[in-house]
All heavy atoms as an XYZ file, in Angstrom:
596
protein
N     -13.894     -6.843     -0.759
C     -13.241     -5.413     -0.827
C     -14.213     -4.525     -0.277
O     -15.226     -4.171     -0.941
C     -12.698     -5.224     -2.240
C     -11.629     -6.092     -2.566
S     -11.064     -5.826     -4.288
C     -10.380     -4.253     -4.190
N     -13.907     -3.906      0.937
C     -14.865     -2.859      1.428
C     -14.586     -1.531      0.647
O     -13.590     -1.332      0.061
C     -14.584     -2.479      2.876
C     -14.851     -3.658      3.758
O     -15.726     -4.472      3.380
O     -14.190     -3.771      4.866
N     -15.757     -0.732      0.426
C     -15.628      0.459     -0.219
C     -15.505      0.395     -1.692
O     -14.926      1.277     -2.279
N     -15.870     -0.655     -2.412
C     -15.855     -0.792     -3.774
C     -16.498      0.316     -4.520
O     -17.708      0.590     -4.242
C     -16.377     -2.167     -4.253
C     -16.341     -2.308     -5.700
C     -15.506     -3.346     -3.717
N     -15.757      0.922     -5.517
C     -16.410      2.046     -6.275
C     -16.678      1.595     -7.638
O     -17.431      2.374     -8.297
C     -15.270      3.301     -6.235
C     -15.250      3.878     -4.899
C     -14.055      2.986     -6.833
N     -16.272      0.470     -8.022
C     -16.581     -0.032     -9.367
C     -16.429     -1.564     -9.249
O     -15.549     -2.087     -8.881
C     -15.687      0.510    -10.467
C     -16.042     -0.159    -11.815
C     -17.087      0.124    -12.604
C     -15.181     -1.240    -12.174
C     -17.191     -0.505    -13.773
C     -15.340     -1.916    -13.410
C     -16.351     -1.579    -14.224
O     -16.614     -2.093    -15.439
N     -17.535     -2.247     -9.726
C     -17.416     -3.681     -9.962
C     -18.163     -4.116    -11.195
O     -19.326     -3.693    -11.382
C     -18.095     -4.311     -8.721
C     -18.215     -5.836     -8.708
C     -16.701     -6.402     -8.678
C     -18.944     -6.366     -7.514
N     -17.477     -4.651    -11.995
C     -18.013     -4.925    -13.369
C     -17.164     -5.874    -14.215
O     -16.003     -6.173    -13.816
N     -17.719     -6.237    -15.466
C     -16.958     -7.182    -16.295
C     -17.132     -6.543    -17.774
O     -18.099     -6.198    -18.194
C     -17.713     -8.492    -16.361
C     -17.123     -9.468    -17.375
C     -17.839    -10.658    -17.275
N     -18.320    -11.303    -16.053
C     -17.660    -12.092    -15.347
N     -16.507    -12.632    -15.652
N     -18.195    -12.547    -14.142
N     -15.893     -6.166    -18.204
C     -15.855     -5.500    -19.764
C     -15.900     -6.555    -20.753
O     -15.475     -7.581    -20.709
N     -16.559     -6.020    -21.890
C     -16.735     -6.959    -22.992
C     -15.429     -7.004    -23.792
O     -15.102     -7.964    -24.698
C     -17.959     -6.609    -23.903
S     -17.632     -5.047    -24.817
N     -14.534     -6.056    -23.675
C     -13.294     -5.951    -24.321
C     -12.198     -5.538    -23.349
O     -12.394     -5.052    -22.266
C     -13.337     -4.704    -25.444
C     -14.190     -5.169    -26.563
C     -14.270     -4.130    -27.558
N     -15.160     -4.493    -28.704
C     -15.349     -3.881    -29.788
N     -14.447     -2.944    -30.101
N     -16.186     -4.288    -30.633
N     -11.035     -5.662    -23.805
C      -9.835     -5.351    -22.982
C      -9.880     -3.871    -22.470
O     -10.288     -3.013    -23.197
C      -8.465     -5.572    -23.682
C      -7.332     -5.259    -22.909
C      -6.034     -5.464    -23.770
O      -5.449     -6.560    -23.750
O      -5.616     -4.557    -24.434
N      -9.295     -3.616    -21.289
C      -9.327     -2.369    -20.703
C      -7.849     -2.054    -20.237
O      -7.286     -3.036    -19.624
C     -10.165     -2.227    -19.445
C     -11.737     -2.472    -19.711
C     -12.471     -2.450    -18.537
O     -12.565     -1.415    -17.752
N     -13.027     -3.678    -18.123
N      -7.328     -0.905    -20.456
C      -5.961     -0.515    -20.088
C      -6.056      0.576    -19.186
O      -6.837      1.614    -19.612
C      -5.029     -0.261    -21.223
C      -4.849     -1.495    -22.205
C      -4.228     -1.102    -23.482
O      -3.648     -0.117    -23.618
N      -4.254     -2.083    -24.438
N      -5.403      0.746    -18.212
C      -5.381      1.982    -17.291
C      -4.019      2.387    -16.791
O      -3.239      1.516    -16.564
N      -3.849      3.577    -16.737
C      -2.553      4.190    -16.077
C      -3.092      4.946    -14.882
O      -4.011      5.923    -15.012
C      -1.910      5.081    -17.117
C      -0.560      5.603    -16.408
C       0.184      6.455    -17.377
O      -0.055      6.388    -18.590
O       1.122      7.240    -16.865
N      -2.565      4.713    -13.792
C      -2.948      5.345    -12.480
C      -2.135      6.654    -12.373
O      -0.860      6.681    -12.514
C      -2.646      4.539    -11.345
C      -3.264      4.902    -10.078
C      -4.597      5.051    -10.053
C      -2.505      5.272     -8.976
C      -5.184      5.429     -8.887
C      -3.077      5.729     -7.898
C      -4.418      5.805     -7.813
N      -2.878      7.753    -12.140
C      -2.353      9.135    -12.089
C      -2.357      9.772    -10.825
O      -1.571     10.778    -10.617
C      -3.113      9.993    -13.072
N      -3.062      9.354     -9.813
C      -3.027     10.003     -8.562
C      -3.799      9.185     -7.481
O      -4.684      8.558     -7.649
N      -3.335      9.456     -6.245
C      -3.988      8.996     -5.070
C      -3.473      7.500     -4.815
O      -2.398      7.111     -5.265
N      -4.252      6.651     -4.216
C      -4.086      5.236     -3.969
C      -5.281      4.513     -4.465
O      -6.384      4.923     -4.168
C      -3.751      5.016     -2.527
C      -3.476      3.515     -2.264
C      -2.642      5.768     -1.944
N      -5.120      3.372     -5.137
C      -6.131      2.598     -5.645
C      -5.847      1.135     -5.539
O      -4.660      0.729     -5.646
C      -6.324      2.913     -7.147
C      -7.531      2.231     -7.834
C      -8.835      2.952     -7.266
C      -7.443      2.442     -9.305
N      -6.762      0.399     -5.049
C      -6.598     -1.106     -5.047
C      -7.456     -1.731     -6.117
O      -8.766     -1.341     -6.321
C      -7.245     -1.631     -3.583
C      -6.950     -3.091     -3.436
C      -7.267     -3.567     -1.978
N      -6.601     -2.714     -1.109
C      -7.038     -2.323      0.132
N      -8.228     -2.654      0.464
N      -6.450     -1.583      0.878
N      -6.933     -2.425     -6.896
C      -7.543     -3.042     -8.142
C      -7.490     -4.552     -7.935
O      -6.465     -5.209     -7.577
C      -6.696     -2.633     -9.401
C      -6.993     -3.356    -10.754
C      -8.368     -3.008    -11.098
C      -5.958     -2.964    -11.723
N      -8.543     -5.159     -8.273
C      -8.719     -6.600     -8.333
C      -9.196     -6.938     -9.747
O     -10.271     -6.416    -10.229
C      -9.666     -7.024     -7.253
N      -8.351     -7.768    -10.290
C      -8.764     -8.332    -11.632
C      -8.978     -9.813    -11.469
O      -7.923    -10.520    -11.156
C      -7.712     -8.125    -12.739
C      -7.653     -6.547    -12.911
C      -8.107     -8.716    -14.053
C      -6.463     -6.158    -13.837
N     -10.205    -10.348    -11.651
C     -10.546    -11.775    -11.305
C     -10.006    -12.262    -10.050
O      -9.339    -13.343    -10.021
C      -9.980    -12.607    -12.443
C     -10.930    -12.487    -13.760
O     -12.116    -12.069    -13.636
O     -10.402    -12.865    -14.856
N     -10.021    -11.363     -9.121
C      -9.690    -11.670     -7.682
C      -8.351    -11.552     -7.335
O      -7.895    -11.608     -6.093
N      -7.379    -11.246     -8.330
C      -5.989    -11.013     -8.004
C      -5.874     -9.418     -7.664
O      -6.160     -8.496     -8.580
C      -5.052    -11.364     -9.189
C      -5.151    -12.783     -9.421
C      -3.923    -13.241    -10.324
O      -3.193    -12.388    -10.660
N      -3.956    -14.646    -10.478
N      -5.531     -9.074     -6.501
C      -5.480     -7.690     -5.865
C      -4.114     -7.195     -6.027
O      -3.115     -7.704     -5.687
C      -6.020     -7.750     -4.513
C      -7.471     -8.239     -4.486
C      -5.983     -6.302     -3.921
C      -7.904     -8.537     -2.998
N      -3.989     -5.801     -6.440
C      -2.868     -5.089     -6.546
C      -3.118     -3.707     -6.029
O      -4.263     -3.140     -6.314
C      -2.259     -5.031     -7.859
N      -2.211     -2.950     -5.212
C      -2.284     -1.669     -4.927
C      -1.528     -0.842     -5.939
O      -0.444     -1.170     -6.264
C      -1.765     -1.365     -3.490
O      -2.468     -2.041     -2.529
N      -2.267      0.189     -6.481
C      -1.624      1.038     -7.567
C      -1.147      2.326     -6.982
O      -1.944      2.868     -6.108
C      -2.525      1.125     -8.702
C      -3.047     -0.072     -9.412
C      -4.007      0.254    -10.488
C      -1.734     -0.932     -9.902
N      -0.160      2.885     -7.533
C       0.330      4.143     -7.058
C       0.582      4.960     -8.452
O       0.630      4.346     -9.495
C       1.556      4.036     -6.390
C       1.476      3.200     -5.093
C       2.002      3.886     -3.872
N       1.856      3.087     -2.714
C       0.940      3.338     -1.796
N       0.129      4.424     -1.923
N       0.819      2.546     -0.684
N       0.733      6.239     -8.365
C       0.856      7.052     -9.555
C       2.016      6.503    -10.521
O       3.061      6.097     -9.980
C       1.243      8.465     -9.010
C       0.520      8.474     -7.837
C       0.628      7.160     -7.147
N       1.791      6.446    -11.764
C       2.705      5.823    -12.736
C       2.515      4.377    -12.997
O       3.042      3.859    -14.054
N       1.716      3.593    -12.209
C       1.549      2.251    -12.383
C       0.480      2.070    -13.485
O      -0.326      2.899    -13.640
C       1.022      1.561    -11.077
C       2.061      1.287    -10.003
O       3.243      1.499    -10.365
O       1.618      1.150     -8.900
N       0.527      0.991    -14.212
C      -0.471      0.667    -15.285
C      -0.928     -0.775    -15.046
O      -0.318     -1.633    -14.458
C       0.141      0.763    -16.613
N      -2.149     -1.039    -15.505
C      -2.789     -2.394    -15.480
C      -3.579     -2.615    -16.693
O      -4.098     -1.683    -17.370
C      -3.630     -2.374    -14.327
N      -3.661     -3.961    -17.143
C      -4.467     -4.379    -18.247
C      -5.473     -5.447    -17.682
O      -5.045     -6.342    -17.152
C      -3.684     -4.907    -19.392
C      -4.427     -5.433    -20.463
C      -2.672     -3.823    -19.852
N      -6.779     -5.186    -18.058
C      -7.701     -6.276    -17.714
C      -8.271     -6.951    -18.974
O      -8.650     -6.164    -19.855
C      -8.934     -5.584    -16.915
N      -8.077     -8.207    -19.280
C      -8.496     -8.881    -20.536
C     -10.171     -8.778    -20.648
O     -10.831     -8.637    -19.527
C      -8.009    -10.215    -20.355
C      -7.798    -10.482    -18.829
C      -7.481     -9.145    -18.312
N     -10.548     -8.853    -21.772
C     -11.997     -9.022    -22.043
C     -12.603    -10.081    -21.071
O     -12.036    -11.142    -20.991
C     -12.280     -9.197    -23.485
N     -13.769     -9.703    -20.495
C     -14.445    -10.673    -19.731
C     -13.972    -10.791    -18.350
O     -14.546    -11.470    -17.421
N     -12.896    -10.115    -17.950
C     -12.349    -10.160    -16.575
C     -13.366     -9.410    -15.644
O     -13.827     -8.360    -15.963
C     -11.007     -9.567    -16.481
N     -13.500     -9.825    -14.370
C     -14.325     -9.139    -13.445
C     -13.256     -8.167    -12.732
O     -12.208     -8.555    -12.263
C     -14.940     -9.992    -12.385
O     -15.732    -10.945    -13.081
C     -15.614     -9.241    -11.266
N     -13.627     -6.913    -12.573
C     -12.827     -5.901    -12.000
C     -13.441     -5.230    -10.963
O     -14.627     -4.896    -11.016
C     -12.591     -4.715    -13.243
C     -11.790     -5.473    -14.421
C     -11.667     -3.642    -12.572
C     -11.751     -4.583    -15.583
N     -12.763     -4.976     -9.789
C     -13.224     -4.245     -8.680
C     -12.206     -3.126     -8.343
O     -10.998     -3.415     -8.310
C     -13.445     -5.160     -7.563
N     -12.659     -1.911     -8.153
C     -11.735     -0.755     -7.824
C     -12.210     -0.286     -6.441
O     -13.401     -0.159     -6.194
C     -11.872      0.305     -8.777
C     -11.555      0.082    -10.293
C     -11.844      1.258    -11.120
C     -10.020     -0.179    -10.308
N     -11.198     -0.146     -5.679
C     -11.442      0.370     -4.262
C     -10.368      1.546     -4.007
O      -9.318      1.430     -4.336
C     -11.172     -0.735     -3.169
O     -12.008     -1.620     -3.419
C     -11.649     -0.072     -1.771
N     -10.815      2.658     -3.412
C     -10.126      3.741     -3.005
C      -9.865      3.806     -1.490
O     -10.709      4.180     -0.926
C     -10.569      5.090     -3.429
C      -9.772      6.247     -3.144
O      -8.558      6.181     -2.517
N     -10.051      7.436     -3.558
N      -8.773      3.103     -0.938
C      -8.588      3.119      0.480
C      -7.982      4.426      1.101
O      -7.879      4.503      2.294
C      -7.630      1.941      0.658
C      -6.728      1.942     -0.574
C      -7.799      2.465     -1.687
N      -7.685      5.333      0.171
C      -7.059      6.608      0.555
C      -7.964      7.662      0.884
O      -9.132      7.631      0.527
N      -7.495      8.776      1.503
C      -8.485      9.902      1.819
C      -8.492     10.851      0.569
O      -9.621     11.603      0.522
C      -7.823     10.775      2.953
N      -7.541     10.758     -0.378
C      -7.672     11.730     -1.519
C      -8.317     10.936     -2.633
O      -8.209      9.705     -2.695
C      -6.421     12.279     -1.917
C      -5.257     11.092     -2.354
C      -4.114     11.883     -2.683
O      -3.721     12.308     -3.676
O      -3.151     11.678     -1.741
N      -8.944     11.718     -3.597
C      -9.468     11.133     -4.792
C      -8.398     10.260     -5.572
O      -7.288     10.738     -5.725
C     -10.042     12.249     -5.586
C     -10.213     13.314     -4.663
C      -9.074     13.194     -3.595
N      -8.827      9.269     -6.200
C      -7.940      8.413     -6.970
C      -8.294      8.747     -8.437
O      -9.375      9.079     -8.807
C      -8.179      6.909     -6.811
N      -7.221      8.885     -9.363
C      -7.331      9.194    -10.652
C      -6.704      8.099    -11.551
O      -5.574      7.720    -11.396
C      -6.561     10.516    -11.048
C      -6.722     10.836    -12.456
C      -7.014     11.657    -10.152
N      -7.632      7.450    -12.267
C      -7.205      6.344    -13.086
C      -7.649      6.746    -14.604
O      -8.733      6.988    -14.860
C      -7.894      5.058    -12.720
C      -7.588      3.771    -13.635
C      -6.233      3.361    -13.518
C      -8.619      2.694    -13.170
N      -6.716      6.777    -15.394
C      -6.995      7.050    -16.869
C      -7.063      5.744    -17.719
O      -6.210      4.905    -17.669
C      -5.782      7.800    -17.525
C      -5.315      9.108    -16.772
C      -4.058      9.592    -17.314
C      -6.486     10.104    -16.821
N      -8.314      5.414    -18.242
C      -8.659      4.052    -18.839
C      -8.820      4.270    -20.325
O      -9.510      5.309    -20.837
C     -10.041      3.652    -18.240
C     -10.345      2.251    -18.749
C      -9.855      3.402    -16.651
N      -8.180      3.348    -20.998
C      -8.284      3.287    -22.507
C      -9.119      2.086    -22.841
O      -8.750      0.996    -22.355
C      -6.961      3.281    -23.084
O      -6.218      4.395    -22.689
C      -7.093      3.315    -24.659
N     -10.184      2.264    -23.674
C     -10.832      1.142    -24.280
C     -11.137      1.368    -25.753
O     -11.102      2.533    -26.217
C     -12.223      0.917    -23.445
C     -12.013      0.459    -22.079
C     -13.167      2.167    -23.597
N     -11.451      0.296    -26.541
C     -11.715      0.487    -27.936
C     -13.242      0.837    -28.112
O     -14.000      0.686    -27.180
C     -11.462     -0.844    -28.585
C     -10.016     -1.197    -28.539
C      -9.714     -2.436    -29.299
N     -10.016     -2.144    -30.748
C      -9.498     -2.665    -31.736
N      -8.656     -3.683    -31.481
N      -9.833     -2.425    -33.039
N     -13.494      1.514    -29.224
C     -14.846      1.877    -29.627
C     -15.715      0.582    -29.569
O     -15.197     -0.456    -29.926
C     -14.844      2.487    -31.070
C     -16.243      2.675    -31.510
C     -14.203      3.849    -31.021
N     -16.846      0.704    -29.023
C     -17.867     -0.475    -28.879
C     -17.676     -1.162    -27.479
O     -18.479     -2.201    -27.285
N     -16.849     -0.670    -26.642
C     -16.760     -1.200    -25.194
C     -17.989     -0.984    -24.482
O     -18.725     -0.005    -24.662
C     -15.498     -0.457    -24.414
C     -15.489     -0.999    -23.090
C     -14.847     -2.141    -22.725
C     -16.080     -0.309    -22.121
C     -14.731     -2.460    -21.451
C     -16.090     -0.712    -20.775
C     -15.368     -1.777    -20.348
N     -18.404     -2.048    -23.695
C     -19.397     -1.901    -22.684
C     -18.969     -2.772    -21.488
O     -18.137     -3.659    -21.731
C     -20.757     -2.352    -23.281
O     -20.797     -3.685    -23.600
N     -19.661     -2.535    -20.353
C     -19.368     -3.285    -19.228
C     -20.721     -3.756    -18.592
O     -21.677     -2.993    -18.620
C     -18.592     -2.528    -18.186
N     -20.731     -4.827    -17.957
C     -21.741     -5.395    -17.250
C     -21.532     -5.072    -15.774
O     -20.519     -5.593    -15.310
C     -22.140     -6.884    -17.483
C     -23.347     -7.401    -16.676
C     -23.495     -8.851    -16.852
O     -23.008     -9.360    -17.867
O     -23.962     -9.489    -15.979
N     -22.301     -4.284    -15.051
C     -22.108     -3.993    -13.764
C     -22.570     -5.041    -12.828
O     -23.322     -5.948    -13.257
C     -22.705     -2.572    -13.389
C     -22.236     -1.385    -14.236
C     -23.061     -0.199    -13.833
C     -20.825     -1.196    -14.221
N     -22.186     -4.991    -11.563
C     -22.666     -6.154    -10.695
C     -24.082     -6.242    -10.491
O     -24.588     -7.400    -10.067
C     -21.875     -5.934     -9.267
O     -22.241     -4.754     -8.810
N     -24.922     -5.195    -10.687
C     -26.336     -5.353    -10.685
C     -27.082     -5.760    -11.883
O     -28.170     -5.831    -11.940
C     -26.949     -3.999    -10.103
C     -26.655     -2.873    -11.096
O     -26.226     -3.139    -12.286
O     -27.142     -1.633    -10.846
N     -26.127     -6.174    -12.893
C     -26.671     -6.571    -14.201
C     -26.965     -5.448    -15.232
O     -27.151     -5.802    -16.303
N     -26.856     -4.195    -14.845
C     -26.889     -3.098    -15.772
C     -25.691     -3.053    -16.709
O     -24.630     -3.528    -16.393
C     -27.048     -1.726    -14.958
N     -26.045     -2.458    -17.778
C     -24.922     -2.405    -18.846
C     -24.577     -0.868    -18.891
O     -25.441      0.089    -18.802
C     -25.476     -2.578    -20.270
O     -25.821     -4.116    -20.206
C     -24.362     -2.524    -21.336
N     -23.256     -0.709    -18.905
C     -22.663      0.663    -18.857
C     -21.839      0.855    -20.098
O     -20.966     -0.051    -20.419
C     -21.721      0.834    -17.644
C     -20.966      2.097    -17.661
C     -21.565      3.408    -17.485
C     -19.609      2.074    -17.868
C     -20.736      4.662    -17.543
C     -18.916      3.196    -17.857
C     -19.352      4.461    -17.644
N     -22.034      1.850    -20.832
C     -21.227      2.338    -22.104
C     -20.676      3.627    -21.920
O     -21.493      4.618    -21.925
C     -22.125      2.234    -23.422
C     -21.256      2.618    -24.580
C     -22.777      0.825    -23.537
N     -19.357      3.779    -21.614
C     -18.794      5.022    -21.412
C     -18.939      5.897    -22.676
O     -18.777      5.320    -23.810
C     -17.464      4.744    -21.048
C     -17.110      3.387    -21.438
C     -18.434      2.720    -21.632
N     -19.122      7.148    -22.455
C     -19.367      8.132    -23.712
C     -18.088      7.992    -24.615
O     -18.331      8.143    -25.848
C     -19.494      9.438    -23.082
C     -19.754      9.318    -21.680
C     -19.372      7.926    -21.294
N     -16.913      7.844    -23.930
C     -15.714      7.795    -24.837
C     -15.468      6.585    -25.702
O     -14.654      6.422    -26.430
C     -14.409      8.138    -23.940
C     -14.336      7.054    -22.870
C     -13.673      5.856    -23.013
C     -14.842      7.262    -21.578
N     -13.797      5.217    -21.759
C     -14.396      6.080    -20.820
C     -15.534      8.068    -20.925
C     -14.686      5.889    -19.543
C     -15.851      7.888    -19.617
C     -15.368      6.783    -18.943
N     -16.428      5.581    -25.416
C     -16.299      4.306    -26.164
C     -17.295      4.253    -27.410
O     -17.342      3.188    -27.956
C     -16.520      3.179    -25.134
N     -18.049      5.372    -27.579
C     -19.036      5.332    -28.606
C     -18.438      5.766    -29.959
O     -17.491      6.402    -29.957
C     -20.179      6.222    -28.278
C     -20.932      5.786    -27.031
S     -22.303      6.935    -26.833
C     -22.848      6.329    -25.160
């Protein structure tokens, strides 16, 4: 996927609701194009890739449980502030 803006694997389930723009989401290699109002769930341990093929910014509202962390494609660990 060209133009990947996020590539990682979450330690816990992630849920997202798409709010704006166009977004291509791959969960363990299964690709879907999301439009405003669409939702997606990625199970714990799934590899996720996000790509914005559109000209406008994409807006994705993500919900995770406290204690969530992700391993990024470079091996770095990311803990979003809202998961602390």
